[in-house]
C-alpha positions as CSV (number, residue, x, y, z in Angstrom):
1,X,6.7,103.4,180.4
2,X,10.1,103.1,178.7
3,X,10.6,106.9,178.9
4,X,9.8,106.8,182.7
5,X,12.3,104.0,183.2
6,X,15.0,105.8,181.2
7,X,14.6,109.0,183.2
8,X,14.7,107.1,186.5
9,X,17.9,105.3,185.6
10,X,19.5,108.5,184.4
11,X,18.6,110.2,187.7
12,X,20.1,107.3,189.7
13,X,23.3,107.1,187.7
14,X,23.7,110.9,187.9
15,X,23.8,110.9,191.8
16,X,27.2,112.1,193.1
17,X,29.2,109.3,194.7
18,X,30.4,109.6,198.3
19,X,33.7,111.5,198.7
20,X,36.5,111.1,201.2
21,X,36.3,113.2,204.3
22,X,39.7,114.1,205.9
23,X,39.8,113.6,209.6
24,X,43.4,114.8,210.0
25,X,44.0,118.4,208.8
26,X,47.7,118.1,208.3
27,X,48.4,120.9,210.8
28,X,47.4,119.7,214.3
29,X,45.4,117.2,216.2
30,X,42.2,119.2,216.2
31,X,39.2,116.8,216.6
32,X,41.4,114.1,218.2
33,X,42.2,113.2,221.8
34,X,45.2,111.4,223.2
35,X,45.1,108.9,226.1
36,X,48.2,107.1,227.6
37,X,51.8,108.1,228.1
38,X,52.7,108.2,224.4
39,X,51.9,111.0,222.0
40,X,51.4,111.9,218.4
41,X,53.1,114.9,217.1
42,X,52.6,116.7,213.7
43,X,55.8,116.9,211.6
44,X,55.8,118.2,208.0
45,X,52.1,117.7,207.7
46,X,52.2,114.1,209.1
47,X,51.2,112.5,212.3
48,X,54.2,110.8,214.0
49,X,54.1,108.3,216.9
50,X,56.3,109.2,219.9
51,X,57.0,107.7,223.3
52,X,55.3,104.9,225.0
53,X,51.9,103.2,224.7
54,X,49.1,105.5,223.6
55,X,45.8,105.8,221.7
56,X,44.8,108.9,219.7
57,X,41.1,108.7,218.9
58,X,38.8,110.8,216.8
59,X,36.3,112.6,219.0
60,X,33.8,113.8,216.4
61,X,31.5,110.7,216.1
62,X,31.4,107.0,216.0
63,X,31.2,105.3,212.6
64,X,29.3,102.5,211.0
65,X,28.9,101.3,207.4
66,X,32.0,103.3,206.6
67,X,35.3,102.9,204.8
68,X,38.3,104.2,206.7
69,X,41.5,104.9,204.9
70,X,44.9,105.5,206.4
71,X,48.1,106.3,204.4
72,X,51.2,105.4,206.5
73,X,54.8,104.5,206.4
74,X,57.1,102.7,208.8
75,X,60.7,103.5,209.7
76,X,61.8,99.9,210.3
77,X,60.7,96.3,209.8
78,X,59.2,96.0,213.3
79,X,57.7,99.5,213.5
80,X,54.5,98.8,215.4
81,X,51.2,100.7,215.3
82,X,47.5,100.0,214.6
83,X,44.1,101.3,213.6
84,X,41.4,100.8,216.2
85,X,37.8,100.3,215.1
86,X,34.4,99.6,216.7
87,X,35.2,101.2,220.1
88,X,31.9,101.4,221.9
89,X,32.9,104.5,223.9
90,X,35.5,107.1,223.9
91,X,38.6,105.3,225.4
92,X,39.7,106.0,228.9
93,X,43.2,104.5,228.6
94,X,45.4,103.1,225.8
95,X,44.4,99.5,226.5
96,X,40.7,100.2,226.1
97,X,40.9,99.9,222.3
98,X,42.7,96.5,222.5
99,X,40.1,94.8,224.7
100,X,36.9,96.6,223.7
101,X,37.4,97.3,220.0
102,X,39.4,95.7,217.2
103,X,43.0,96.6,216.3
104,X,43.8,96.4,212.6
105,X,47.6,95.8,212.9
106,X,50.5,97.7,211.4
107,X,53.7,95.7,211.7
108,X,55.4,94.3,208.6
109,X,57.5,91.8,210.7
110,X,54.7,89.9,212.4
111,X,53.2,86.5,211.4
112,X,49.9,86.4,209.5
113,X,47.9,86.8,212.8
114,X,50.0,89.8,213.9
115,X,51.1,91.6,210.7
116,X,49.7,94.6,208.9
117,X,46.1,94.1,207.9
118,X,45.4,91.4,210.6
119,X,42.8,92.0,213.2
120,X,45.3,91.5,216.0
121,X,45.4,87.8,217.0
122,X,41.8,87.3,215.8
123,X,41.7,87.2,212.0
124,X,44.9,86.7,209.9
125,X,46.1,88.8,207.0
126,X,46.5,86.7,203.9
127,X,45.7,86.8,200.3
128,X,48.0,88.7,198.0
129,X,49.7,90.4,201.0
130,X,52.4,93.0,200.4
131,X,53.6,95.8,202.5
132,X,56.0,98.3,201.0
133,X,59.4,98.6,202.6
134,X,60.2,101.0,205.4
135,X,60.2,104.6,204.2
136,X,57.6,104.0,201.5
137,X,53.9,104.8,201.7
138,X,51.2,102.2,202.2
139,X,47.5,102.6,201.9
140,X,45.1,100.6,204.1
141,X,41.3,100.7,203.6
142,X,39.1,99.2,206.3
143,X,35.5,98.6,205.3
144,X,32.9,98.5,208.1
145,X,29.9,96.7,206.7
146,X,27.5,96.0,209.6
147,X,29.1,93.1,211.4
148,X,31.6,92.5,208.7
149,X,35.1,94.1,208.5
150,X,37.1,93.9,205.3
151,X,40.7,95.1,205.0
152,X,42.6,96.1,201.9
153,X,46.3,96.7,201.9
154,X,47.8,98.6,198.9
155,X,44.7,97.8,196.8
156,X,44.6,94.0,197.7
157,X,42.1,92.4,199.9
158,X,44.0,90.7,202.8
159,X,41.3,90.1,205.5
160,X,37.6,89.6,206.0
161,X,36.1,89.1,209.4
162,X,32.5,88.6,210.5
163,X,31.4,89.2,214.0
164,X,30.8,85.8,215.7
165,X,33.1,83.7,213.6
166,X,35.5,81.3,215.3
167,X,38.8,82.9,216.6
168,X,41.9,81.4,218.1
169,X,42.1,81.0,221.9
170,X,43.6,83.9,223.8
171,X,47.2,83.0,224.8
172,X,48.7,86.2,226.4
173,X,47.5,89.0,228.6
174,X,48.2,91.6,226.0
175,X,46.0,89.9,223.4
176,X,42.5,91.2,223.1
177,X,39.7,89.9,225.4
178,X,37.5,87.8,223.1
179,X,33.9,88.9,222.8
180,X,31.5,90.9,220.6
181,X,32.1,94.4,219.3
182,X,29.5,96.9,218.2
183,X,28.4,97.7,214.6
184,X,28.9,101.4,215.5
185,X,32.1,102.7,217.2
186,X,34.9,105.2,217.6
187,X,38.2,104.9,215.7
188,X,41.7,105.6,216.7
189,X,45.4,105.2,216.0
190,X,47.9,103.3,218.3
191,X,51.3,104.6,219.5
192,X,52.9,101.3,220.5
193,X,56.3,101.9,222.0
194,X,59.2,104.4,222.1
195,X,61.3,102.4,219.6
196,X,58.5,102.3,216.9
197,X,57.9,105.3,214.8
198,X,55.1,105.3,212.2
199,X,54.0,108.3,210.1
200,X,50.4,108.9,208.9
201,X,49.8,111.5,206.2
202,X,46.1,110.8,205.6
203,X,43.2,109.5,207.8
204,X,39.9,109.8,206.0
205,X,36.5,108.2,205.8
206,X,33.9,107.6,203.1
207,X,30.3,107.0,204.5
């Protein structure tokens, strides 16, 4: 019996761990689709936001029980972007992600409800929060665990949100419509405005 248990444990611990799958190839936007007047261009192996409001979404498949990693840098204190998660369908316009999914914010100058790592206006970014200055790289990991979303910024947990928990009242038209989001959904990146430029050098998932 002891021999059997030992062999079983050895087999389990020898299984290879999940590895990161790159969704951005560093060359072009193959596998991604843009909606809205803004655009993402590829510059020196990085995605760069340009122009007005837009949403670049990954067309390959929706994701569930996945960790999404983005490595980004801003060009100013109020450089604004975001990572969209839990989109029930492929978006038809740039506002679809705001009102039908969740936006994990990128904006170092916002308050705790609207700064990097917050689920925009729904769940605040707190904990040991620290975003690197403009021009330096940051790593954000977003764990999708069933109805739970957990956000890490530069290795520190800054947010945990569970579907159905209490959220602040909606105060402005541009804030997301309150309501449930699916466990499985598409992901995307936001291009916010012409004055904001944000670079992404990695977008990857671990399922």
